C-alpha positions in Angstrom: -16.4 -49.2 31.0 -20.2 -48.6 30.7 -20.8 -44.9 32.2 -24.3 -42.7 32.2 -23.4 -39.2 32.5 -26.6 -37.3 33.4 -26.5 -33.6 32.3 -28.5 -30.7 32.2 -29.9 -30.3 28.8 -29.1 -26.6 27.1 -30.9 -24.7 25.0 -27.3 -22.9 24.1 -28.2 -19.6 24.4 -24.8 -18.7 26.6 -21.1 -19.7 27.4 -22.4 -22.6 29.9 -19.0 -24.0 31.1 -20.4 -27.4 32.8 -22.0 -28.3 29.6 -18.8 -27.3 27.6 -16.5 -29.6 30.5 -19.4 -32.5 30.3 -19.7 -32.7 26.0 -15.5 -32.9 25.8 -15.1 -35.3 29.1 -17.8 -38.1 27.3 -15.9 -37.6 23.8 -12.2 -38.2 25.8 -13.7 -40.9 27.4 -15.2 -42.6 24.1 -11.5 -42.2 22.5 -9.9 -43.9 25.9 -12.5 -47.3 24.3 -15.3 -46.7 26.9 -18.7 -47.1 26.5 -20.9 -43.9 27.5 -23.4 -42.0 26.5 -25.3 -38.7 27.9 -28.4 -38.6 29.5 -30.1 -34.8 29.2 -32.7 -33.4 31.5 -35.1 -30.4 31.1 -34.1 -29.8 27.8 -32.2 -31.8 24.4 -28.7 -31.1 24.0 -29.0 -29.0 21.3 -24.8 -29.6 20.0 -23.4 -29.5 16.7 -22.7 -33.5 18.0 -25.7 -35.4 18.3 -24.0 -38.3 18.9 -23.3 -37.2 22.5 -26.8 -38.8 23.3 -26.8 -41.5 21.0 -30.8 -41.4 20.8 -31.0 -41.5 24.5 -34.7 -39.4 25.1 -34.8 -36.2 27.7 -35.7 -37.2 31.2 -37.5 -34.6 33.8 -39.0 -32.6 30.6 -38.9 -28.8 31.6 -42.4 -28.2 30.9 -43.6 -31.3 32.5 -41.1 -30.4 35.6 -42.9 -27.2 35.5 -46.5 -28.5 35.4 -45.6 -30.9 38.3 -44.6 -28.6 40.2 -46.8 -26.0 40.3 -50.4 -28.4 39.1 -51.0 -31.3 41.4 -52.9 -33.1 38.6 -49.6 -33.5 36.3 -48.2 -35.5 38.8 -50.1 -38.1 38.3 -51.0 -38.3 34.0 -50.0 -40.9 32.0 -47.2 -41.1 30.0 -49.0 -40.9 27.1 -49.8 -37.0 27.9 -46.7 -36.5 29.7 -45.6 -37.3 26.1 -46.5 -34.3 24.3 -45.1 -31.9 26.4 -41.8 -33.6 26.3 -41.5 -33.1 22.3 -38.7 -31.8 20.4 -40.7 -28.8 19.1 -41.9 -27.5 22.4 -38.8 -28.4 24.2 -36.9 -26.1 21.6 -38.9 -23.4 22.2 -38.9 -23.4 26.0 -35.2 -23.1 25.5 -35.7 -20.0 23.6 -36.5 -18.6 26.8 -33.4 -20.5 29.0 -32.4 -18.3 31.3 -35.9 -15.9 31.1 -35.9 -16.9 35.1 -34.2 -16.4 37.9 -32.5 -18.9 40.9 -35.0 -17.3 43.2 -37.3 -17.8 41.0 -36.5 -21.4 40.9 -35.6 -22.3 44.1 -38.9 -24.2 45.1 -38.2 -26.3 41.8 -34.8 -26.9 42.6 -35.7 -27.8 46.1 -38.4 -30.3 44.9 -35.3 -31.8 42.7 -33.2 -32.4 45.4 -35.9 -34.2 47.8 -35.7 -36.5 44.9 -38.9 -39.5 45.7 -40.6 -37.2 48.3 -40.2 -34.5 45.7 -42.6 -33.3 43.4 -41.6 -35.1 40.1 -41.3 -38.7 41.6 -43.0 -40.2 38.5 -40.3 -39.1 36.3 -37.6 -40.4 38.9 -39.2 -44.1 38.5 -38.8 -43.5 34.4 -35.4 -42.7 34.6 -34.6 -45.1 36.6 -36.7 -48.1 35.0 -34.8 -46.5 31.5 -31.5 -46.9 33.2 -31.5 -50.5 34.9 -33.8 -52.0 31.8 -31.8 -50.4 28.1 -28.6 -49.0 29.7 -27.0 -51.2 32.4 -24.2 -48.9 33.4 -21.2 -49.6 35.4 -21.0 -46.2 37.1 -23.3 -43.2 36.7 -22.2 -39.5 37.5 -24.6 -36.7 38.2 -23.1 -33.3 36.1 -23.4 -30.7 39.7 -24.5 -31.2 43.0 -28.2 -29.9 42.1 -29.0 -33.4 40.7 -28.1 -35.1 44.2 -31.7 -36.1 44.2 -31.0 -38.6 42.1 -28.6 -40.4 44.0 -30.4 -42.5 46.4 -32.9 -43.7 43.6 -30.2 -44.9 41.1 -28.0 -46.7 43.7 -31.4 -49.0 44.6 -32.5 -49.6 41.3 -29.2 -50.2 39.9 -26.8 -50.8 42.7 -24.0 -48.9 41.3 -21.2 -46.1 42.0 -22.9 -43.0 41.6 -20.3 -39.8 41.2 -21.0 -36.3 41.1 -18.9 -33.3 39.7 -19.2 -30.3 41.5 -18.3 -26.9 39.5 -20.1 -23.6 40.4 -23.6 -25.3 42.1 -22.7 -22.3 45.1 -23.4 -19.4 42.2 -27.2 -20.8 41.8 -28.5 -21.2 45.4 -26.7 -18.2 46.8 -29.1 -16.2 44.6 -32.3 -17.8 46.1 -33.9 -16.2 48.9 -32.4 -17.6 52.3 -35.1 -20.2 53.3 -34.5 -22.2 50.1 -31.1 -21.7 50.3 -30.9 -23.5 53.4 -32.9 -25.6 52.5 -31.2 -26.8 49.4 -27.8 -26.5 50.9 -29.0 -29.4 53.8 -30.8 -31.7 51.3 -26.9 -31.6 49.2 -26.0 -32.6 51.8 -28.2 -35.5 52.9 -28.1 -36.5 49.7 -24.5 -36.9 49.7 -24.5 -39.8 51.9 -26.0 -41.8 48.7 -23.0 -40.3 46.1 -19.6 -42.4 46.4 -17.7 -39.5 45.2 -17.8 -36.0 44.0 -15.4 -34.6 41.9 -14.6 -30.4 42.2 -12.8 -29.0 39.4 -10.6 -27.0 41.8 -8.4 -27.5 45.1 -10.5 -24.1 46.5 -14.2 -25.3 45.4 -13.5 -28.9 47.2 -12.5 -27.1 50.2 -15.4 -24.6 49.7 -18.2 -27.6 49.7 -16.8 -29.7 52.8 -17.6 -26.3 54.8 -20.6 -25.6 53.2 -21.9 -29.7 53.0 -20.3 -30.9 55.8 -19.3 -34.1 54.0 -15.7 -36.1 54.9 -12.7 -34.5 52.8 -12.4 -38.1 51.8 -15.7 -38.3 49.2 -13.9 -35.3 47.4 -11.3 -35.9 44.5 -10.0 -33.2 42.5 -10.3 -33.6 38.7 -9.0 -30.5 37.4 -11.4 -28.9 34.5 -10.6 -29.8 31.1 -10.9 -28.7 27.4 -10.4 -29.7 24.1 -7.1 -28.6 22.3 -7.0 -30.1 18.8 -8.5 -27.6 17.0 -6.3 -25.6 19.0 -3.7 -24.4 16.3 -2.8 -20.8 16.5 -2.3 -18.2 19.0 -3.0 -14.0 19.4 -1.1 -11.9 17.2 1.6 -9.7 18.1 0.4 -6.8 16.1 -2.4 -4.7 15.3 -4.4 -2.6 18.1 -5.1 -3.8 21.6 -7.8 -5.6 22.5 -9.3 -6.1 25.7 -11.8 -9.7 25.6 -14.1 -10.9 28.0 -15.5 -14.5 27.6 -18.8 -15.9 29.6 -22.5 -15.1 29.7 -23.3 -11.1 29.6 -24.3 -10.4 33.4 -23.1 -8.8 35.5 -22.8 -11.8 37.8 -20.0 -11.9 35.1 -18.6 -8.5 35.9 -19.2 -7.4 32.4 -20.0 -4.2 33.5 -16.7 -3.9 35.8 -14.8 -4.5 32.4 -16.5 -2.2 30.9 -16.0 0.4 33.0 -12.1 0.1 33.0 -12.3 -0.3 29.0 -13.8 3.8 29.3 -11.0 4.7 31.8 -8.8 3.5 29.8 -9.9 5.0 26.9 -9.5 8.1 28.4 -5.8 8.4 28.5 -4.6 8.9 25.0 -2.1 6.6 24.8 -5.1 4.0 24.8 -6.8 5.9 21.8 -6.6 2.6 19.9 -7.8 0.4 22.6 -10.8 -2.1 21.2 -13.1 -3.9 23.8 -14.4 -7.8 22.5 -17.1 -9.4 24.4 -19.0 -13.0 23.4 -20.8 -15.6 25.7 -24.7 -15.2 25.1 -27.1 -12.8 26.4 -29.9 -14.8 28.6 -33.2 -12.5 28.2 -32.7 -12.1 32.0 -29.5 -10.0 30.9 -31.1 -8.5 28.0 -31.5 -5.0 29.8 -28.3 -5.6 31.6 -25.9 -5.7 28.7 -28.3 -2.5 26.8 -27.2 -0.7 29.6 -23.1 -1.5 29.2 -23.8 -0.4 25.5 -25.3 2.9 26.8 -23.2 3.2 28.6 -20.4 3.0 26.1 -22.5 5.2 23.7 -22.2 8.4 26.3 -18.9 8.1 25.8 -18.5 7.7 22.0 -17.0 4.5 22.6 -20.3 2.4 21.1 -18.1 1.6 17.7 -15.0 0.6 19.1 -16.5 -1.7 21.5 -18.0 -5.5 19.7 -20.6 -7.4 21.1 -20.7 -10.8 19.3 -23.7 -13.3 19.4 -21.5 -16.5 17.5 -19.6 -18.1 20.5 -19.6 -21.4 19.0 -16.5 -23.5 18.5 -14.9 -22.1 15.2 -15.9 -18.2 16.7 -15.0 -18.5 19.8 -11.3 -19.5 18.7 -11.1 -17.1 16.6 -12.2 -14.2 18.8 -9.8 -15.3 21.5 -7.1 -15.3 18.9 -8.0 -11.5 18.4 -7.3 -11.0 21.9 -4.6 -9.0 23.7 -5.6 -9.9 27.0 -8.9 -11.9 28.3 -10.4 -10.6 31.9 -14.0 -12.0 33.1 -14.3 -10.3 36.3 -16.6 -12.1 38.8 -17.2 -10.3 41.5 -17.8 -13.6 43.7 -15.1 -15.8 41.8 -15.7 -19.0 40.3 -15.0 -22.7 40.9 -12.5 -22.2 38.1 -12.6 -20.5 34.8 -12.2 -22.6 31.9 -12.2 -19.2 30.0 -8.7 -18.9 31.5 -7.4 -22.1 29.9 -9.2 -21.3 27.0 -7.5 -18.0 26.5 -3.8 -19.5 27.3 -4.5 -22.2 24.8 -4.6 -19.2 22.2 -1.3 -17.9 24.0 -3.8 -14.8 25.5 -3.0 -13.5 29.3 -5.9 -13.5 31.7 -5.9 -11.1 34.4 -8.5 -11.7 37.3 -9.7 -11.2 40.5 -8.1 -12.6 43.6 -11.1 -14.1 44.5 -12.6 -17.7 44.7 -11.1 -20.4 42.3 -9.2 -18.3 39.6 -6.0 -18.0 42.0 -5.6 -21.4 42.2 -6.1 -21.4 38.5 -4.6 -18.3 36.9 -1.1 -18.9 39.4 -1.5 -23.3 38.4 -1.2 -21.7 34.2 1.3 -18.9 35.1 -0.6 -17.6 32.7 -1.9 -14.1 33.8 -2.5 -11.1 37.0 -4.6 -11.1 39.8 -5.6 -8.4 41.4 -7.7 -7.0 44.2 -11.4 -6.6 43.7 -11.6 -4.5 46.8 -9.1 -1.8 45.9 -10.8 1.1 43.7 -9.0 0.7 40.3 -7.4 -2.3 40.7 -9.1 -4.0 37.7 -8.0 -1.0 35.5 -4.8 -0.9 36.5 -4.0 -4.1 36.5 -5.1 -4.1 32.7 -2.7 -0.8 31.7 0.4 -2.8 33.9 -0.1 -5.5 31.2 -1.0 -3.7 28.2 2.3 -1.5 29.0 4.6 -4.0 28.5 3.9 -5.6 25.4 6.9 -8.5 25.9 5.8 -9.7 29.5 1.8 -10.1 27.8 3.6 -12.5 25.6 5.5 -14.7 28.1 3.0 -14.6 30.6 0.8 -16.0 27.4 3.3 -18.8 26.1 3.7 -19.8 29.5 0.1 -20.4 29.9 -0.5 -22.3 26.6 2.6 -24.5 27.6 0.9 -25.6 31.5 -2.7 -25.5 29.2 -1.2 -28.2 26.9 0.6 -30.0 28.8 -2.1 -30.3 31.7 -5.2 -29.1 31.0 -6.2 -31.2 28.0 -9.8 -32.9 27.7 -7.1 -36.3 27.6 -5.9 -35.5 31.0 -9.5 -34.7 32.7 -10.5 -37.9 31.1 -8.3 -40.3 32.4 -8.4 -38.3 35.6 -11.6 -39.1 36.0 -10.8 -42.7 35.2 -8.9 -43.0 38.5 -11.1 -41.8 40.2 -14.1 -44.6 39.3 -11.5 -46.9 39.6 -11.2 -45.9 43.2 -15.1 -46.7 43.7 -14.5 -50.5 41.6 -12.1 -52.0 43.8 -9.2 -51.8 41.5 -8.0 -51.1 37.7 -11.8 -51.2 37.0 -10.8 -52.2 33.2 -9.3 -48.9 32.7 
């Protein structure tokens, strides 16, 4: 089957669960014999696997999109001018500022993208659809997230093929906007949903949530749980050494970094946890640099700066080594997430997790049997739940082993790829060559 995955390019400055999901899925589909390519939007894919794009150009180059949004003259410039702003060296400089602007600031641009041909980046749509029709001619086009839903109708008009759209944590972006733009974006996604043949949310909780928010029929949803690459996972967390609390996500308030720092400080006040350490990784975007410095200053005020490590490298090998050094992992994101890729990544290494009972976290933790949940509305609950697990190494080991077994059986990327192929096949009136 010929498939094009349209994905937002990433500057690689933070632990992007959607980016990891998309790259792993494309590789797994190729291993199953399918012709799959990634077409990046906004930024190039700064990755150690350039074969993912097979030379596909960047569409909707981030600089051009910005100029077209703010300066009408750039909506009509010829391609040779646009090509200059799409130069890889310029986009690489733009990628260094990834995360320097907030969702609230980008509300108008997000809405413009969701309006498709009615938006301010219309000529970028024409370029993308022409390339798909003339160069790729796919049988299925897969959008990485619902923020790209404005592309669905133009793609269907140009190609007449099924359009599939993954769903994972779009609400986090949209809900950070002002009410006016948030409501307009949700409505635009709902309107565009008529041109999307199937949505593939990563959890049942998120499927139910998005059905309510977008007003789409449940039959347009097919849950495809997130999967991770397991080939490089060969070791589990060591049993000995001082206990280590771990955090794996973008270092930000929205991911609960400060909550884990506070719990760590509280535990360190107790003599029995004198040896406890904290390790955090996942990248810092420019907008969160001040926040991370505040957390480090807080640790310093308690004399704990030397007992907490903030690791800059979260690439594949470094991330695996990080996970193998942990006793327990917690990413106490106060609003929850659709799934939590870090949960299955930790469990793949035998590391149990402690997560708040919000969002899709309960579904993932309970399905894997690899951790404990707590009520985030209850004061001190995170600290107490972490301590409960730290005091019982045998229970922690059992949870980690149970989780590792389930992740190996059900959450490898090969399982996600087969589930996705089954979803594609329903749109092609049969087995679709799968």
